[in-house]
N, C-alpha and C positions, 0 to 999 in steps of 0.2 A: 504494500500500500504506500509506504514512504517513498519507494523507488518510483512509483507511478507519479506521485505528486512532484518529485524532483524533475522528472522528465517533462511534465506539463509546464512547470515554472521555467525551465530552460528554453522550451519551445516558445513560450510567450515572450520571454526576454529577447530571444533571437529575432523573432518576427517584429517586435517593437523596434529593436535596434536597426533592422533592415529597412523598415518603413521610414524611420527618422533619417537615416543616411540617404535614402532615395529622395526624400523631400528636400533635404539640404543640398544635395548634389545639383538639383535643377534650379536652384535660386542663384541669382546674380545679386550680390549684396550691394552693389553700387546703384542698381536700378530698382530695387525693391522699396515700395512705399507701403508699409503694412496697413495703414489706416486710410488708404486712398478710396474715395467713393466716386463712381462715374457710371454713365450709361454707355453701353456699346453702341456703335452705329447701327441703325435699323437695317435689317436685311430680310429679303424675301426667303422664307423657309418653308419646306413641306410640312403640312399638318395632316396627320392621319390617325384614325382610331376606329373603335367599334363601340356599339352601344346596344341598349335593350329598352324597348318600350313594350308593347305587346308583341312586337315582331323585332327580331334582331336587325341591325343596320350597320353599314360601314360609312365612314366619313373620310373624305379626302379633299385636300385643297391647299391653299397657300396663306401664309400669315406674314405681315410686315412686323417682324419680331425684334424687340430690343431687350437687353438684359441690364438691370441695375446691379452693380457690384458694390457690396457693402461689407465691412469687416465681419459682421455677424451673420449675414445671410445674403441670399440673392432674391431679386424680384424681376418680373418681366411684364411686358405690356405690348399690346398691338392689336390693330384691326385684322380681321381675317375674312376670306371668301372661301367657303367650302361647299361641298355637295353631299347630302345624305342620300344613300341608295338602299332600297329594300325591295324584297319580292314578297308579295302578299296575294294569295289565291291566284297564282299564275299570272300576275300582273306586276309590272315594274313601277315603283313609285320613286321619283327623284325629288330632292328638296334642296335646291340651291339656297345658300344662306349667307347673310352678311352680318358680322358681329364684331365685338370687341372683348378682349380678355385681359385681366390684370391678376397677377399672382405675387405673393410676398411670402417667402419662406415655405411654410406648409399649408397655406390657405390660398384659395383662388376663387375669383368670381368672373362671370362672363354673361353676356346676353346677346341674342341674335334674333333677326327676323328671317323666317324661312317661308319659301314659296313651294309647297308640296304640289306635285302634279303627276298624273298618270297619262298625260297627253290627251285626256278627254275631260277630266274634272280637275279642279284646283282648289287649294285652300291655303290661307295665310296663317302663320302662327308667330307669336312673340315668345321667346323662351329665356327667362332668367335662370342662371345656373350658379351653383356654388359647390365647393367641395375641397378635397385634399389634393395637394400637389407636391411634387418633389422639385422644388425650386423653379417651377414653370416648365420643366422638361417633360414630365409625365403628370397628367391631371386625371383624377377620378372625380367626376362631377355628378351631382343630382340636379335635374332641371325640371321645370314645370311649364308645360306648353299652355299658353293662353291663346286660344283660337280666335282669330280676328274675322273669320268667315263663317257663314252658316253651315256650309258643307264640311264634313269631317270624313277622312278616310278610315276604314277599318284597319286596325293595327297601329294607328298613331294615337297613342293614349296621352293623357295629361301628364303622367309621370314618365321620366326617362332617366336612365343611367348611362354614362359614357366614360370610356377610357381613351384619352386623347394624348398623342405624342407630338410635341413641337420639336422638330428635328433641326435645331440650330447648332451648327458646328462650333460656334463660339463657346458652348458649354464645355467643350473638351480642351480648350486652351484660352481661358479667360484673360490670362495675363498678357497674351499677345493679340487679343481681339482688338479690332479697330475701335477706337474710342470716339464718341460723339464730341465734336469740338464745342468748347464753352464759348458762349457769347461774351464779348467784352463790352460793357456798358459805358 
């Protein structure tokens, strides 16, 4: 039992030392500003995900995404244009939507307007959403569809859950990401 505890301690110490040395190896002490706060330059990034109402759906599109770098956490924001797609009773329903999303740390909110259509009928919906996020990169949201049209499609319910990915490559190298220029007043 004591031998196993020693092995676990040594393994933990070795891994911690390895992680610290790797972190320090990548830092340039002349260029590092530990408490710097800034927005990255906005960039168009792919936005993709899956969701569930009464029927499962996929969402794909693009977002003008920017990241706020803060010493304690990350935030992100930006408008997006995506399309929901689902199949219900052998008919395809598409929903182009325009919205805006804001995340900070582990919390995110968004809202969008969606035009659902099966190319014969159509319906408008406004959807506010909120939920958990991993710094804006992965979002797990609950939304509530507020229908703005009299007609409603079967399979598009008032409640919806979605798992969305904002695929911004700046998340993988924030230190070298292009920064938004500050205005000089």
